[in-house]
TIMI-2910 file (N, C-alpha, C, CB; in pm, 1 decimal, decimal comma, always signed):
<rs>
+----------+----------+----------+----------+----------+----------+----------+----------+----------+----------+----------+----------+------+
!      n_x !      n_y !      n_z !     ca_x !     ca_y !     ca_z !      c_x !      c_y !      c_z !     cb_x !     cb_y !     cb_z ! resn !
+----------+----------+----------+----------+----------+----------+----------+----------+----------+----------+----------+----------+------+
!  +3528,6 !   +310,8 !  -2420,3 !  +3483,3 !   +230,3 !  -2310,7 !  +3330,2 !   +234,7 !  -2304,1 !  +3546,1 !   +278,4 !  -2178,9 !  Met !
!  +3269,0 !   +121,0 !  -2282,9 !  +3124,2 !   +109,6 !  -2277,8 !  +3071,9 !   +147,5 !  -2139,9 !  +3080,6 !    -32,2 !  -2314,2 !  Glu !
!  +2965,4 !   +229,6 !  -2137,6 !  +2906,1 !   +270,7 !  -2010,5 !  +2804,7 !   +167,6 !  -1963,8 !  +2839,6 !   +408,8 !  -2023,3 !  Glu !
!  +2807,0 !   +137,5 !  -1835,5 !  +2709,9 !    +45,7 !  -1779,0 !  +2589,8 !   +122,6 !  -1728,0 !  +2772,4 !    -37,3 !  -1666,7 !  Leu !
!  +2473,2 !    +72,0 !  -1759,0 !  +2351,3 !   +134,9 !  -1709,1 !  +2306,6 !    +58,3 !  -1585,2 !  +2238,5 !   +137,0 !  -1818,5 !  Glu !
!  +2287,5 !   +129,6 !  -1477,2 !  +2243,2 !    +67,5 !  -1352,9 !  +2092,0 !    +80,3 !  -1345,3 !  +2311,8 !   +133,0 !  -1228,3 !  Ile !
!  +2027,9 !    -32,6 !  -1333,5 !  +1882,3 !    -35,7 !  -1324,5 !  +1845,2 !    -72,4 !  -1181,3 !  +1820,2 !   -137,1 !  -1427,3 !  Ile !
!  +1763,2 !    +12,6 !  -1121,8 !  +1718,8 !    -14,6 !   -985,1 !  +1612,6 !   -124,2 !   -989,1 !  +1663,0 !   +114,8 !   -916,8 !  Glu !
!  +1632,9 !   -224,3 !   -912,2 !  +1538,9 !   -335,4 !   -907,1 !  +1474,4 !   -338,4 !   -768,6 !  +1609,8 !   -470,8 !   -939,0 !  Ser !
!  +1343,3 !   -341,3 !   -767,3 !  +1272,2 !   -345,7 !   -640,5 !  +1198,2 !   -477,0 !   -630,5 !  +1175,0 !   -226,7 !   -626,5 !  Lys !
!  +1185,1 !   -524,3 !   -508,6 !  +1115,2 !   -649,3 !   -485,3 !  +1016,2 !   -635,8 !   -372,7 !  +1212,8 !   -760,1 !   -455,2 !  Gly !
!   +963,1 !   -747,6 !   -332,1 !   +862,4 !   -751,2 !   -226,7 !   +912,3 !   -687,3 !    -97,7 !   +820,2 !   -894,2 !   -200,2 !  Leu !
!  +1040,3 !   -701,0 !    -69,5 !  +1095,9 !   -644,2 !    +54,3 !  +1095,2 !   -491,4 !    +54,8 !  +1237,9 !   -693,9 !    +74,5 !  Glu !
!  +1073,2 !   -429,9 !    -61,8 !  +1069,3 !   -284,2 !    -72,8 !   +928,1 !   -226,6 !    -63,3 !  +1131,7 !   -241,9 !   -202,9 !  Asp !
!   +828,6 !   -312,2 !    -55,7 !   +689,3 !   -267,5 !    -51,0 !   +657,0 !   -215,0 !    +88,5 !   +592,7 !   -382,9 !    -89,6 !  Val !
!   +586,1 !   -103,7 !    +94,0 !   +538,5 !    -44,3 !   +218,4 !   +387,0 !    -32,2 !   +209,6 !   +605,0 !    +95,2 !   +244,7 !  Arg !
!   +321,3 !    -17,0 !   +324,5 !   +176,5 !     +0,6 !   +326,5 !   +147,2 !   +138,6 !   +383,1 !   +105,9 !   -111,4 !   +410,4 !  Val !
!    +76,3 !   +219,1 !   +304,2 !    +47,3 !   +358,0 !   +338,1 !   -101,5 !   +375,2 !   +363,4 !    +94,2 !   +452,8 !   +226,0 !  Phe !
!   -135,9 !   +429,9 !   +480,1 !   -277,3 !   +460,4 !   +508,2 !   -305,1 !   +597,4 !   +447,9 !   -309,5 !   +457,8 !   +664,6 !  Arg !
!   -365,5 !   +596,3 !   +329,8 !   -383,3 !   +718,4 !   +251,9 !   -506,9 !   +798,3 !   +289,7 !   -389,7 !   +684,5 !   +107,6 !  Val !
!   -600,5 !   +732,9 !   +359,4 !   -721,7 !   +801,8 !   +404,2 !   -779,5 !   +723,2 !   +521,4 !   -826,8 !   +815,7 !   +287,5 !  Cys !
!   -890,7 !   +769,0 !   +572,2 !   -950,6 !   +705,4 !   +689,2 !   -989,2 !   +559,6 !   +662,4 !  -1073,1 !   +783,7 !   +733,4 !  Glu !
!  -1025,6 !   +528,1 !   +539,0 !  -1084,1 !   +397,2 !   +509,4 !   -991,7 !   +295,6 !   +443,1 !  -1200,3 !   +416,4 !   +423,2 !  Cys !
!   -879,3 !   +339,0 !   +384,7 !   -798,8 !   +246,9 !   +305,3 !   -648,9 !   +264,4 !   +323,9 !   -832,2 !   +263,3 !   +161,6 !  Asn !
!   -579,3 !   +152,6 !   +303,9 !   -433,3 !   +152,5 !   +301,8 !   -388,6 !    +82,1 !   +174,3 !   -373,8 !    +82,6 !   +429,2 !  Ala !
!   -283,6 !   +135,7 !   +113,4 !   -235,4 !    +88,1 !    -15,4 !    -94,5 !    +33,2 !     -0,7 !   -238,8 !   +200,7 !   -120,2 !  Val !
!    -71,2 !    -83,4 !    -60,5 !    +62,4 !   -140,5 !    -68,3 !   +128,0 !    -87,3 !   -195,4 !    +58,1 !   -297,6 !    -67,3 !  Ala !
!   +248,5 !    -29,3 !   -181,3 !   +320,2 !    +27,9 !   -295,6 !   +466,2 !    +45,2 !   -258,2 !   +258,1 !   +163,9 !   -339,3 !  Ala !
!   +548,0 !    +77,4 !   -358,2 !   +689,9 !   +101,6 !   -332,8 !   +714,9 !   +237,2 !   -267,9 !   +767,8 !    +92,0 !   -462,1 !  Tyr !
!   +628,4 !   +335,9 !   -299,2 !   +649,6 !   +470,4 !   -245,9 !   +515,4 !   +536,4 !   -217,3 !   +732,2 !   +556,4 !   -344,4 !  Ser !
!   +520,2 !   +641,1 !   -138,2 !   +399,5 !   +717,0 !   -106,6 !   +339,4 !   +777,9 !   -232,3 !   +430,3 !   +826,6 !     -4,5 !  Leu !
!   +423,5 !   +834,5 !   -317,4 !   +372,6 !   +894,4 !   -441,4 !   +301,5 !   +790,6 !   -527,9 !   +487,3 !   +958,9 !   -520,7 !  Asp !
!   +360,7 !   +671,8 !   -537,0 !   +300,2 !   +564,0 !   -615,1 !   +166,3 !   +522,7 !   -553,5 !   +395,8 !   +442,5 !   -623,2 !  Glu !
!   +160,5 !   +514,1 !   -421,3 !    +36,8 !   +476,3 !   -351,6 !    -73,8 !   +578,9 !   -377,4 !    +62,2 !   +462,8 !   -199,8 !  Ala !
!    -41,3 !   +705,3 !   -366,7 !   -140,6 !   +811,3 !   -387,3 !   -190,0 !   +811,6 !   -531,4 !    -81,3 !   +948,8 !   -351,4 !  Ile !
!    -97,8 !   +804,3 !   -625,8 !   -135,7 !   +805,4 !   -767,6 !   -227,5 !   +687,3 !   -799,5 !     -9,8 !   +801,1 !   -857,6 !  Glu !
!   -189,9 !   +567,7 !   -753,3 !   -273,2 !   +450,3 !   -775,7 !   -411,8 !   +469,8 !   -714,0 !   -206,0 !   +324,9 !   -717,4 !  Phe !
!   -415,6 !   +512,9 !   -590,3 !   -542,3 !   +524,4 !   -519,3 !   -635,7 !   +623,9 !   -587,7 !   -517,9 !   +566,5 !   -374,8 !  Tyr !
!   -581,3 !   +736,0 !   -629,8 !   -663,0 !   +836,7 !   -697,7 !   -717,3 !   +782,2 !   -829,9 !   -580,9 !   +964,8 !   -722,6 !  Lys !
!   -633,0 !   +711,8 !   -906,3 !   -677,9 !   +655,1 !  -1033,4 !   -779,1 !   +542,6 !  -1011,7 !   -558,1 !   +603,1 !  -1113,4 !  Glu !
!   -754,7 !   +458,9 !   -911,8 !   -839,9 !   +343,3 !   -887,5 !   -977,0 !   +381,2 !   -833,1 !   -772,1 !   +249,5 !   -792,0 !  Asp !
!   -981,6 !   +481,7 !   -746,4 !  -1106,8 !   +516,6 !   -679,6 !  -1172,0 !   +643,5 !   -732,9 !  -1082,5 !   +532,1 !   -533,4 !  Thr !
!  -1094,3 !   +728,2 !   -798,5 !  -1148,7 !   +854,1 !   -848,4 !  -1164,2 !   +961,2 !   -742,0 !  -1280,5 !   +829,6 !   -911,7 !  Gly !
!  -1106,1 !   +940,4 !   -623,4 !  -1118,7 !  +1040,5 !   -517,3 !  -1035,6 !  +1164,4 !   -549,4 !  -1075,5 !   +981,3 !   -382,2 !  Val !
!  -1075,7 !  +1274,6 !   -491,5 !  -1003,2 !  +1400,0 !   -507,1 !   -897,9 !  +1411,9 !   -397,4 !  -1100,3 !  +1520,7 !   -503,5 !  Ala !
!   -802,7 !  +1499,8 !   -419,2 !   -694,0 !  +1519,8 !   -323,1 !   -745,9 !  +1552,5 !   -183,3 !   -602,1 !  +1631,2 !   -370,8 !  Asp !
!   -855,9 !  +1629,8 !   -175,1 !   -905,0 !  +1671,6 !    -44,0 !   -970,8 !  +1556,9 !    +33,8 !  -1003,9 !  +1785,3 !    -60,5 !  Asp !
!   -989,5 !  +1441,4 !    -29,5 !  -1044,3 !  +1325,1 !    +39,8 !   -934,0 !  +1236,5 !    +98,1 !  -1131,4 !  +1243,8 !    -55,5 !  Glu !
!   -811,0 !  +1268,0 !    +65,1 !   -695,4 !  +1193,5 !   +117,1 !   -638,3 !  +1266,1 !   +237,4 !   -586,4 !  +1175,6 !     +7,8 !  Leu !
!   -565,4 !  +1191,3 !   +319,3 !   -491,9 !  +1256,1 !   +427,9 !   -388,5 !  +1350,3 !   +367,7 !   -423,8 !  +1150,7 !   +520,9 !  Tyr !
!   -354,7 !  +1454,5 !   +441,3 !   -246,1 !  +1542,8 !   +398,4 !   -118,7 !  +1459,2 !   +387,1 !   -226,7 !  +1662,8 !   +498,6 !  Ala !
!    -37,4 !  +1489,8 !   +289,0 !    +84,5 !  +1413,7 !   +259,8 !   +165,4 !  +1383,2 !   +385,6 !   +170,9 !  +1490,1 !   +160,9 !  Tyr !
!   +183,8 !  +1485,7 !   +469,5 !   +266,2 !  +1468,7 !   +590,1 !   +197,6 !  +1383,7 !   +697,1 !   +300,9 !  +1604,5 !   +648,3 !  Lys !
!    +66,0 !  +1361,5 !   +685,1 !     -8,2 !  +1284,1 !   +785,1 !    -29,5 !  +1137,4 !   +746,8 !   -141,6 !  +1348,3 !   +808,7 !  Asn !
!    +15,1 !  +1099,6 !   +628,5 !     -1,1 !   +961,1 !   +585,5 !    +99,5 !   +874,9 !   +659,9 !    +16,9 !   +947,2 !   +431,5 !  Ile !
!    +49,2 !   +770,8 !   +724,3 !   +137,2 !   +684,7 !   +802,9 !   +174,2 !   +558,5 !   +724,8 !    +70,2 !   +646,9 !   +936,0 !  Glu !
!   +292,6 !   +507,9 !   +754,8 !   +334,3 !   +377,9 !   +704,4 !   +297,5 !   +277,2 !   +812,4 !   +489,3 !   +374,0 !   +669,9 !  Val !
!   +221,0 !   +177,0 !   +775,0 !   +175,6 !    +77,3 !   +870,7 !   +277,8 !    -35,6 !   +875,6 !    +34,5 !    +23,5 !   +833,1 !  Ile !
!   +318,0 !    -72,1 !   +995,0 !   +415,7 !   -178,5 !  +1012,5 !   +364,2 !   -312,8 !   +962,1 !   +454,1 !   -189,7 !  +1158,1 !  Gly !
!   +448,3 !   -385,0 !   +890,9 !   +408,5 !   -511,1 !   +829,4 !   +388,0 !   -624,2 !   +930,0 !   +511,5 !   -552,2 !   +728,9 !  Leu !
!   +432,9 !   -604,2 !  +1052,7 !   +413,8 !   -707,0 !  +1155,9 !   +277,4 !   -695,2 !  +1223,5 !   +524,4 !   -697,2 !  +1260,9 !  Glu !
!   +206,4 !   -586,6 !  +1200,4 !    +73,3 !   -568,2 !  +1258,2 !    -24,0 !   -670,4 !  +1200,3 !    +22,1 !   -424,9 !  +1232,7 !  Asn !
!   -121,0 !   -709,3 !  +1280,6 !   -223,3 !   -803,8 !  +1235,6 !   -355,5 !   -731,4 !  +1214,7 !   -240,5 !   -918,9 !  +1337,2 !  Glu !
!   -424,8 !   -774,3 !  +1109,3 !   -554,9 !   -718,0 !  +1074,6 !   -646,5 !   -831,1 !  +1030,5 !   -542,1 !   -610,1 !   +962,9 !  Phe !
!   -776,3 !   -806,7 !  +1039,2 !   -871,3 !   -903,3 !   +985,1 !   -863,4 !   -895,9 !   +833,6 !  -1017,2 !   -875,8 !  +1036,0 !  Tyr !
!   -860,9 !  -1011,9 !   +769,8 !   -852,3 !  -1012,9 !   +624,0 !   -986,5 !  -1038,9 !   +557,6 !   -753,1 !  -1116,7 !   +579,2 !  Glu !
!  -1089,1 !  -1066,0 !   +637,4 !  -1219,7 !  -1095,3 !   +580,2 !  -1326,6 !  -1003,4 !   +640,1 !  -1256,5 !  -1242,7 !   +603,6 !  Asp !
!  -1434,9 !   -988,4 !   +567,1 !  -1542,3 !   -899,4 !   +611,9 !  -1610,7 !   -949,2 !   +737,8 !  -1644,5 !   -882,9 !   +502,5 !  Glu !
!  -1608,9 !  -1077,9 !   +761,1 !  -1672,0 !  -1135,2 !   +880,0 !  -1586,7 !  -1114,4 !  +1004,3 !  -1698,0 !  -1283,8 !   +859,5 !  Glu !
!  -1465,5 !  -1063,8 !   +983,3 !  -1370,6 !  -1037,5 !  +1090,9 !  -1344,2 !  -1164,3 !  +1172,6 !  -1422,9 !   -925,4 !  +1181,9 !  Arg !
!  -1316,9 !  -1272,5 !  +1101,2 !  -1292,7 !  -1399,5 !  +1168,2 !  -1147,8 !  -1446,3 !  +1157,4 !  -1383,6 !  -1504,3 !  +1111,5 !  Ser !
!  -1075,4 !  -1395,6 !  +1058,8 !   -938,1 !  -1440,1 !  +1036,6 !   -843,2 !  -1320,5 !  +1041,0 !   -925,8 !  -1514,2 !   +901,3 !  Val !
!   -747,0 !  -1325,3 !  +1133,8 !   -646,0 !  -1220,5 !  +1142,6 !   -517,6 !  -1272,1 !  +1078,9 !   -621,8 !  -1177,1 !  +1290,8 !  Lys !
!   -449,2 !  -1181,5 !  +1008,3 !   -322,2 !  -1215,1 !   +946,0 !   -226,2 !  -1099,1 !   +962,9 !   -340,7 !  -1249,6 !   +796,7 !  Lys !
!    -97,3 !  -1131,1 !   +958,5 !     +2,1 !  -1025,2 !   +957,4 !     -6,2 !   -954,0 !   +823,2 !   +145,5 !  -1081,5 !   +983,0 !  Lys !
!    +13,5 !   -824,5 !   +828,9 !     +6,3 !   -743,6 !   +708,5 !   +107,6 !   -790,5 !   +604,6 !    +29,2 !   -596,8 !   +742,0 !  Leu !
!   +226,5 !   -831,2 !   +649,1 !   +328,3 !   -877,0 !   +553,2 !   +280,0 !   -999,8 !   +476,3 !   +460,4 !   -909,2 !   +626,1 !  Lys !
!   +200,3 !  -1086,9 !   +540,2 !   +146,9 !  -1204,2 !   +471,0 !    +40,5 !  -1164,0 !   +368,7 !    +88,0 !  -1303,5 !   +572,3 !  Asp !
!    -43,1 !  -1067,2 !   +405,3 !   -145,0 !  -1019,0 !   +311,1 !    -78,5 !   -959,5 !   +187,1 !   -236,6 !   -913,8 !   +378,6 !  Met !
!    +28,0 !   -882,7 !   +209,6 !    +98,2 !   -820,2 !    +97,3 !   +163,9 !   -927,5 !    +11,2 !   +204,2 !   -718,9 !   +147,9 !  Val !
!   +237,5 !  -1019,1 !    +72,3 !   +309,8 !  -1119,1 !     -6,6 !   +215,0 !  -1210,2 !    -85,1 !   +398,2 !  -1203,4 !    +84,8 !  Ser !
!    +97,4 !  -1237,5 !    -31,6 !     +1,4 !  -1322,6 !   -101,8 !    -64,3 !  -1253,2 !   -220,5 !   -104,9 !  -1368,8 !     -6,1 !  Glu !
!    -68,6 !  -1120,4 !   -218,7 !   -141,6 !  -1046,3 !   -322,0 !    -54,8 !   -957,2 !   -410,2 !   -245,7 !   -962,6 !   -257,7 !  Asn !
!    +71,9 !   -942,6 !   -377,9 !   +159,1 !   -850,9 !   -453,0 !   +191,7 !   -909,4 !   -589,7 !   +289,7 !   -822,5 !   -374,6 !  Trp !
!   +166,7 !   -831,1 !   -694,1 !   +201,0 !   -872,6 !   -829,7 !   +290,2 !   -769,6 !   -898,3 !    +74,3 !   -895,1 !   -911,8 !  Asp !
!   +355,8 !   -687,2 !   -815,3 !   +443,7 !   -584,6 !   -870,0 !   +376,0 !   -450,5 !   -888,3 !   +498,3 !   -629,8 !  -1000,4 !  Gly !
!   +247,2 !   -443,6 !   -854,7 !   +170,3 !   -320,2 !   -872,0 !    +97,5 !   -285,3 !   -742,4 !    +69,2 !   -334,4 !   -988,5 !  His !
!    +75,9 !   -156,4 !   -717,8 !     +3,2 !   -114,9 !   -597,0 !   -136,5 !   -175,8 !   -592,3 !     -6,6 !    +37,9 !   -590,4 !  Pro !
!   -185,5 !   -195,7 !   -470,6 !   -322,3 !   -242,4 !   -451,6 !   -370,7 !   -200,7 !   -313,3 !   -331,6 !   -396,4 !   -469,3 !  Phe !
!   -502,3 !   -196,8 !   -296,0 !   -561,2 !   -165,2 !   -166,6 !   -554,6 !   -292,0 !    -83,7 !   -709,0 !   -112,2 !   -180,3 !  Ile !
!   -475,9 !   -287,7 !    +22,6 !   -455,2 !   -406,9 !   +104,1 !   -543,9 !   -408,2 !   +228,0 !   -310,0 !   -416,6 !   +145,1 !  Val !
!   -583,2 !   -291,7 !   +276,1 !   -670,0 !   -282,9 !   +393,4 !   -785,4 !   -188,6 !   +365,3 !   -591,1 !   -235,7 !   +517,0 !  Leu !
!   -902,5 !   -227,4 !   +414,6 !  -1020,7 !   -143,2 !   +401,9 !  -1095,5 !   -146,8 !   +535,3 !  -1112,5 !   -190,9 !   +283,5 !  His !
!  -1124,2 !    -29,4 !   +585,6 !  -1202,9 !    -17,2 !   +708,5 !  -1338,7 !    +39,7 !   +671,5 !  -1130,8 !    +73,4 !   +814,7 !  Trp !
!  -1442,7 !     -3,0 !   +742,5 !  -1575,8 !    +54,0 !   +719,9 !  -1574,3 !   +197,6 !   +767,8 !  -1687,1 !    -28,3 !   +793,1 !  Asp !
!  -1614,3 !   +285,3 !   +683,1 !  -1614,2 !   +428,6 !   +717,7 !  -1750,8 !   +488,6 !   +691,1 !  -1506,0 !   +505,0 !   +637,6 !  Cys !
+----------+----------+----------+----------+----------+----------+----------+----------+----------+----------+----------+----------+------+
</rs>
């Protein structure tokens, strides 16, 4: 009998936004993925990130300014869906 291999498939509905430090939030499938991406992308050290247990998941219904001029507010879920390409990315940046 042939064994079936079950492959987990994730989509946009599985993406979460994690505030990994005071200045940035990352869209990713998991906290570990968000942290790994952020460290590789920015070169920050572990001590510059929030403690693992203090990292919050930001609700996708929240609205944030999407531009530096702070003139256009959008729901976080719209920002993620417009920019998600299957890989983590920094979706929010605050001046710190």
